N, C-alpha and C positions, 0 to 999 in steps of 0.2 A: 318811239316816234309815231305820230298819228298822221292821218291824211291831211288834216288842216295845217299841220306843221310842214309837210312836204309842199303843199300848195303855196305857202308863204315864201319858200326859198326861191332863189333865182335859178335860171336854167344852168348857169355855170356851176353853181354849188351842187345842183342835182346831178349834173354830169360827173362831177368829181366823186360824188357818193357812189354812182353807178360804176365808175371805173375801178372802185375797190374790189368789186366782184369780178373774178377772172373769166367767168363763163358768159358774161354779157359783152357782146360785140356790137360795133356800130353806134356807140353812144354819141359820138360827135356829130352824127348826121340826124339824130332824133330831135324832135321838138319837145316842149315842156310836158305836154300830155303823154307822149310816148314814154318819156323817161319816168314820169310818175307811175305809169302803168307797170313798167318793168320793176321799179323799186317796190311797188305795192306787192307784186308777186313774191319778191325776195324777202320782204319783211312780214309777209303774211297778213297784209291789210286788205280787207274786202272793200274795194273802192265803190262798188255799186250798191252796197248795203246802206249807204248814207243818204240815199235819195228815196223818199217815200211819196207815193201819190195819195193825195187827200181823198177820203171817202166821199162818194157822191159825184165825183167827176170821172166821166168815162173818157179816157185818153183816146181810144179808137174813134169814138164818135166825133170828138173835137177835130181830130186829124182829117176825118172824112169831110167834115164841114169846110175845113180850110181848103182841101182839094177842090171841092165843089165851087167855092167862092172864086178860087183862082181860075177854074175852067170857065165859069160864067163871065168873069172879067175879060178873059181872052176873047170869048165870043163877042162880047159887047164892043170891045176895042176893034175887032175885025169888022164889026158892023158899023163902025164909025161913031158909036155912042160913048164919047169920052167921059161924060158925067156919070153914067151908069157904071162904067169900068172903074172909075175912081171910088165910087161908093162900095163896090164889091171888093176892091183891093183893101179898103179901110176895114171892111167887115172881117176879111181874112186876117188882117193885122191885129185887130182886137181879139179875135179868137185865139191867135197865137199867144198873145199876152195872157189871156185867161188860162191857157194850157201851162205856160211857164210859171204863173203864179200858183197853180195847183200843185206843182212839184216843190216839195219842202225838203231842204237839206237837214239831216239830223246829225248832230255832232256827238 
């Protein structure tokens, strides 16, 4: 079974699979991501190896830009400039989208 197969299953079926292992406790209180993490450990699937950052995109720089835009937007809003705050929030939004698009899932 692979990671993409686990992600397609419902939470109920994932919990049933996890209950087959006696050493896993608290399955009924877990959400889907937590159950998938536990099952990946048991099945030997590296969950984080499936995401690759595209070359040429510096994740840290983009996150820093997002934080700066948010801070500037808060200052503009505190100063009463709603239009500037809106522009800065939109810039942060577009930068987040750019960051998310740069992350590629490899199956």
